[in-house]
C-alpha positions in Angstrom: -104.7 -41.3 -25.2 -106.0 -41.4 -21.7 -104.3 -43.9 -19.3 -107.6 -45.7 -18.6 -108.1 -46.4 -22.3 -104.9 -48.5 -22.4 -105.0 -52.2 -22.3 -103.9 -54.0 -19.1 -100.7 -55.2 -20.9 -99.7 -51.7 -21.9 -100.5 -50.4 -18.5 -98.2 -53.0 -16.8 -95.4 -52.2 -19.1 -95.7 -48.5 -18.5 -95.6 -49.0 -14.7 -92.4 -51.1 -15.0 -90.8 -48.3 -17.1 -91.8 -45.7 -14.6 -90.3 -47.7 -11.8 -87.0 -48.2 -13.7 -86.8 -44.5 -14.5 -87.4 -43.7 -10.8 -84.7 -46.1 -9.7 -82.3 -44.6 -12.2 -83.0 -41.0 -11.1 -82.6 -42.1 -7.4 -79.3 -43.9 -8.2 -78.0 -40.9 -10.1 -79.0 -38.6 -7.3 -77.2 -40.7 -4.7 -74.1 -41.0 -6.9 -74.1 -37.3 -7.4 -74.3 -36.7 -3.7 -71.5 -39.2 -3.0 -69.3 -37.7 -5.6 -69.9 -34.2 -4.4 -69.1 -35.3 -0.8 -66.0 -37.0 -1.9 -64.9 -33.9 -3.8 -65.6 -31.7 -0.8 -63.6 -34.1 1.4 -60.6 -34.2 -0.9 -60.7 -30.4 -1.3 -60.9 -30.0 2.5 -58.1 -32.6 3.0 -55.8 -30.8 0.4 -56.5 -27.5 2.1 -55.7 -28.9 5.5 -59.2 -28.5 6.9 -58.9 -31.8 8.9 -55.2 -31.2 9.9 -54.1 -29.7 13.2 -53.1 -26.1 12.8 -50.5 -24.5 15.0 -50.8 -20.7 15.1 -47.8 -18.4 15.4 -47.2 -14.7 15.3 -44.3 -12.3 14.5 -43.8 -8.5 14.4 -42.5 -6.8 11.2 -41.3 -3.4 10.4 -43.4 -3.1 7.2 -46.3 -5.1 5.7 -45.2 -4.2 2.1 -45.4 -7.3 -0.1 -47.3 -9.3 2.5 -50.9 -10.4 2.0 -53.3 -12.8 3.7 -53.0 -16.4 2.4 -49.3 -15.8 1.3 -47.3 -18.9 1.7 -45.3 -19.9 4.8 -42.4 -22.2 3.9 -40.1 -24.6 5.8 -37.1 -26.2 4.2 -38.5 -25.3 0.8 -42.0 -26.8 1.4 -45.2 -24.8 1.8 -46.5 -25.7 5.2 -48.9 -22.9 6.0 -50.3 -19.5 5.2 -50.7 -16.0 6.6 -54.0 -15.5 8.4 -53.9 -12.0 9.8 -52.0 -8.8 9.2 -52.7 -5.7 11.2 -50.9 -2.5 12.2 -49.9 -1.9 15.8 -51.3 1.2 17.6 -49.3 4.4 17.3 -46.4 4.6 19.8 -47.5 1.3 21.4 -43.8 0.8 22.2 -41.1 3.4 22.0 -38.0 2.9 19.9 -39.2 -0.3 18.2 -39.5 -1.6 14.7 -42.4 -3.9 15.5 -44.9 -1.8 13.6 -47.0 -4.7 12.1 -48.5 -7.7 13.7 -48.6 -10.8 11.5 -50.3 -14.1 12.4 -49.9 -17.3 10.5 -50.5 -21.0 10.9 -48.5 -24.1 10.2 -50.7 -27.0 9.0 -50.0 -30.6 10.0 -48.4 -32.3 13.0 -45.1 -33.2 11.3 -44.6 -29.7 10.1 -44.9 -27.7 13.3 -42.9 -30.3 15.2 -39.8 -28.9 13.4 -40.4 -25.5 15.1 -38.6 -25.6 18.4 -38.0 -23.1 21.1 -34.3 -22.6 20.1 -33.0 -22.0 16.7 -36.4 -21.4 15.0 -37.0 -17.9 13.6 -38.9 -16.4 10.6 -37.3 -14.8 7.6 -39.4 -12.4 5.6 -38.0 -13.1 2.2 -38.6 -11.7 -1.2 -40.6 -13.9 -3.6 -40.6 -12.9 -7.3 -40.3 -9.5 -9.0 -43.7 -8.1 -8.0 -42.6 -7.0 -4.6 -44.2 -10.1 -3.0 -42.8 -11.5 0.2 -43.2 -14.8 2.0 -42.4 -16.1 5.5 -39.7 -18.8 5.7 -39.3 -20.7 9.0 -35.9 -22.2 10.0 -35.7 -25.6 11.5 -35.1 -25.7 15.3 -31.8 -26.7 16.7 -32.5 -27.1 20.4 -34.9 -26.7 23.2 -38.4 -28.2 23.0 -41.3 -28.3 20.5 -43.4 -25.2 20.6 -46.7 -27.1 20.6 -47.8 -30.5 21.8 -50.8 -32.7 20.9 -50.5 -35.4 23.6 -52.9 -35.6 26.5 -51.9 -32.8 28.9 -52.5 -32.5 32.6 -51.2 -29.6 34.7 -52.5 -30.6 38.2 -50.4 -33.8 38.7 -48.8 -34.4 42.1 -46.3 -37.0 43.2 -49.0 -38.9 45.1 -51.2 -39.1 42.0 -48.3 -40.2 39.8 -47.5 -43.0 42.2 -51.2 -44.2 42.2 -51.6 -43.8 38.4 -51.9 -47.0 36.3 -50.3 -45.2 33.3 -47.1 -44.2 35.1 -44.9 -45.6 32.3 -46.6 -43.4 29.7 -46.3 -40.2 31.7 -43.7 -37.6 30.7 -42.7 -34.4 32.5 -44.3 -31.3 31.1 -42.0 -28.8 32.6 -38.4 -28.3 33.7 -37.6 -29.1 37.4 -35.2 -26.3 38.5 -33.3 -25.4 41.5 -32.6 -21.8 41.1 -31.3 -21.4 37.6 -30.0 -25.0 37.3 -32.1 -27.5 35.4 -32.3 -30.7 37.5 -34.7 -32.6 35.3 -35.4 -31.6 31.7 -38.9 -31.6 30.1 -40.2 -34.8 28.5 -38.3 -37.0 30.9 -40.2 -40.1 32.1 -41.6 -40.0 35.6 -40.7 -43.5 36.5 -37.0 -42.7 37.2 -37.5 -39.2 38.5 -40.3 -39.2 41.0 -38.1 -39.3 44.0 -36.1 -36.3 42.8 -39.3 -34.4 41.9 -40.8 -35.2 45.3 -37.5 -33.9 46.9 -37.7 -30.6 45.0 -41.5 -29.9 44.6 -42.9 -31.8 47.6 -46.7 -31.7 47.3 -46.8 -29.0 44.7 -48.5 -29.6 41.4 -46.7 -30.0 38.1 -47.6 -30.7 34.5 -47.3 -34.1 32.7 -48.1 -35.6 29.3 -49.6 -39.0 28.6 -47.8 -40.0 25.4 -50.1 -42.9 24.8 -53.0 -40.6 24.0 -52.8 -38.1 21.1 -55.4 -35.6 20.4 -56.5 -34.2 17.0 -55.9 -30.7 18.4 -53.2 -28.8 20.2 -53.3 -29.4 23.9 -50.3 -27.3 25.2 -48.0 -24.5 24.3 -44.5 -23.8 25.6 -44.2 -20.8 28.0 -40.7 -19.4 28.5 -41.6 -17.6 31.7 -42.8 -20.7 33.4 -40.1 -23.0 31.8 -42.8 -25.5 30.8 -46.0 -26.2 28.9 -49.3 -24.6 29.7 -52.8 -25.3 28.3 -53.6 -23.9 24.9 -56.6 -21.6 24.7 -56.0 -20.1 21.2 -55.2 -16.7 22.9 -51.7 -17.8 24.1 -50.1 -18.5 20.7 -46.4 -18.8 20.4 -44.3 -15.9 19.1 -41.2 -16.3 17.0 -38.3 -14.0 16.3 -38.0 -12.6 12.8 -35.3 -11.6 10.3 -36.6 -9.1 7.9 -35.1 -8.2 4.5 -35.6 -4.8 3.1 -38.5 -4.5 0.6 -37.7 -4.6 -3.1 -38.7 -0.9 -3.6 -36.4 0.1 -0.7 -33.5 -1.8 -2.2 -34.3 -0.4 -5.7 -34.3 3.2 -4.2 -31.0 2.5 -2.5 -29.6 1.2 -5.8 -30.8 4.2 -7.7 -29.2 6.5 -5.1 -25.9 4.6 -5.5 -26.1 4.9 -9.2 -26.8 8.6 -9.0 -23.9 9.1 -6.7 -21.6 7.1 -9.1 -22.8 8.8 -12.3 -20.3 11.8 -12.1 -17.4 9.3 -11.7 -18.7 7.2 -14.6 -19.0 10.3 -16.8 -15.5 11.4 -15.9 -14.2 7.9 -16.6 -15.9 8.0 -20.1 -14.2 11.3 -20.8 -10.9 9.9 -19.8 -11.5 6.9 -22.0 -12.3 9.2 -24.9 -9.1 11.1 -24.4 -7.1 7.8 -24.2 -8.7 6.6 -27.4 -7.8 9.9 -29.2 -4.2 9.7 -28.0 -4.2 6.1 -29.1 -5.4 7.1 -32.6 -2.7 9.8 -32.8 -0.1 7.3 -31.6 -1.1 4.7 -34.3 -0.8 7.4 -37.0 2.7 8.4 -35.8 3.6 4.7 -35.6 2.5 4.3 -39.2 4.8 7.1 -40.3 7.7 5.6 -38.3 7.2 2.3 -40.0 7.2 3.9 -43.4 10.6 5.6 -42.6 12.0 2.3 -41.2 11.3 0.3 -44.4 14.6 1.2 -46.1 16.6 0.2 -43.0 14.7 -3.0 -42.9 15.5 -3.6 -46.6 19.2 -3.1 -45.9 19.1 -5.4 -42.9 17.4 -8.0 -45.1 20.2 -7.8 -47.7 22.9 -8.1 -45.0 21.2 -11.2 -43.5 21.0 -12.7 -47.0 24.8 -12.3 -47.3 25.3 -14.1 -44.0 24.0 -17.2 -45.6 26.9 -17.2 -48.2 29.9 -19.6 -48.1 33.4 -18.9 -46.7 32.3 -16.6 -44.0 30.6 -13.8 -45.8 30.4 -11.7 -42.7 34.2 -11.9 -42.2 34.9 -10.9 -45.8 32.5 -8.0 -45.4 34.1 -6.7 -42.1 37.7 -7.6 -43.0 38.7 -6.9 -46.7 41.1 -9.2 -48.6 44.2 -6.9 -48.4 43.8 -6.6 -44.6 43.4 -10.3 -44.3 46.7 -10.9 -46.1 48.5 -8.4 -43.9 47.1 -10.1 -40.8 48.3 -13.5 -42.1 51.8 -12.1 -42.5 51.8 -10.5 -39.0 50.6 -13.8 -37.5 53.4 -15.7 -39.2 56.0 -13.2 -37.9 54.5 -13.4 -34.4 54.8 -17.2 -34.6 58.5 -17.0 -35.4 59.0 -14.6 -32.6 57.2 -16.9 -30.2 59.5 -19.8 -31.4 62.6 -17.7 -30.6 61.2 -16.7 -27.3 60.5 -20.4 -26.7 64.2 -21.2 -27.1 65.2 -18.2 -24.8 62.7 -19.5 -22.2 64.2 -22.9 -22.4 67.7 -21.5 -21.7 66.2 -19.4 -18.9 64.6 -22.6 -17.5 68.0 -24.2 -17.5 69.6 -21.3 -15.6 66.8 -21.3 -13.1 67.3 -25.0 -12.5 71.1 -24.3 -11.9 70.2 -21.5 -9.5 67.8 -23.8 -7.7 70.7 -26.3 -7.2 73.0 -23.6 -5.9 70.3 -22.4 -3.5 69.8 -25.9 -2.3 73.6 -26.2 -1.6 73.6 -22.9 0.2 70.7 -24.1 2.3 72.6 -27.3 3.1 75.6 -25.2 4.2 73.6 -22.9 6.4 71.8 -25.9 7.9 75.2 -27.6 8.6 76.5 -24.4 10.2 73.3 -24.2 12.3 73.9 -27.7 13.4 77.5 -27.0 14.3 76.4 -24.0 16.3 73.7 -25.9 18.1 76.2 -28.8 18.8 79.1 -26.5 20.1 77.4 -23.9 22.3 80.8 -22.3 23.3 81.9 -21.4 19.8 80.1 -18.0 19.9 81.8 -17.0 23.2 85.2 -18.1 21.8 84.7 -16.0 18.7 83.7 -13.0 20.9 86.9 -13.4 23.0 89.0 -13.6 19.9 87.5 -10.3 18.6 88.1 -8.5 21.9 91.7 -9.7 22.1 92.3 -8.6 18.5 91.1 -5.1 19.4 93.4 -5.0 22.4 96.3 -6.0 20.2 95.6 -3.3 17.6 95.3 -0.7 20.4 98.7 -1.8 21.7 100.3 -1.4 18.3 99.0 2.1 18.1 100.8 3.1 21.3 104.1 1.3 20.3 106.7 3.7 19.1 107.7 1.6 16.2 104.2 1.4 14.6 102.6 4.6 15.9 103.3 6.5 12.7 101.3 4.0 10.8 98.1 4.9 12.6 98.2 8.7 12.3 95.4 10.4 10.5 96.2 12.0 7.1 95.6 15.8 7.0 93.7 17.2 4.1 95.1 20.1 2.0 91.8 21.9 2.0 91.5 24.8 4.4 88.5 25.4 6.5 86.4 28.4 5.5 86.7 31.5 7.8 83.9 31.8 10.3 81.1 34.0 9.3 80.7 37.3 11.1 77.4 37.5 12.8 75.7 40.9 12.6 73.5 41.6 15.6 70.7 44.0 14.7 69.0 45.7 17.5 65.3 46.2 17.0 63.7 49.5 17.7 62.5 50.0 21.3 59.5 52.0 22.1 59.5 54.6 25.0 57.1 52.4 26.9 59.5 49.4 26.7 62.4 51.6 27.8 60.6 52.7 30.8 59.8 49.1 31.6 
């Protein structure tokens, strides 16, 4: 039905419906666009499109297992990815293992603030069993942050600093040195160090940071040669040292080589084990035969041990028969009588010894008395000596007196002395030479 044939009421209703449908389509379109924009924003945010990215580079010996977009980790967290891998020119540097150039980025301000000039290095570590490797950054232990996002100025002078209204927010962007000695470290406030800076630098320019203003991009990078920060131009990215593990294939090849070298020894060991097992089998068979032969002896020992449990000392009756036991009893009784007789004899001997002891005591008393007398009368020995001399003189006089001389003559023995032996002198033969001499 043509539209002009409709009644005015139907035409009004149709116009309202068309407007409602149009508004619905417009609202759905706007909602779809907003949802798509929100999804894109969240995807970009999750991928770090709005985060500050700090680029770094390292050199590696081999790119095996490394690919672009491989993870970069720090303290177990994924903080970035590899962005570029390229080989170095042939013989670009002699005697070096820096064969591959690897560039990566750390996403987010809190993340690259852990990477300092001292103590931070990159480990190329194995990840999984498919020969994949990742970059792991260690947390810095000293020095300064590699990048800065604060407002940076490298043409500051002492005069400008004194005239600046933001002097309290200014921090030193380099080390103030005198030779090799660091007088003022980087990031020190200018308020307390302007006089010393003016004394060392004079009117020369130096770099500063305004910590009250933070940018959404990297403003400066540390330069070891200048001992301070310089402006970041994306071409002067910071380089880190690396610690590279051997690739999985290299380690597997080394393991296979070790196994191949150890195989002869392992085979020799298995042969020795086989011989030991054969000897052990033969030994067990011989031991079985020995056990079979030892069974009668074990049975006899068992019967003997059973007799030991009998009453009245079964072992004694078995070792010493009854007749020998009676003879031993008789011998022991005789020995007891002998010991009793010997006991009486010993008692008499004890009495005699006691009497002898008393006699010796009396003799000791006599000798002690004599000793006391001699000690008291010191002239008794000289008198006794004179008496002995006079007695000798008296006896000698009696020998010469005619009346008693015959009493002291010696008695002659009736035995005659044997005649003296005749000595025969034999002359030895003399040679003509001795005669002439």
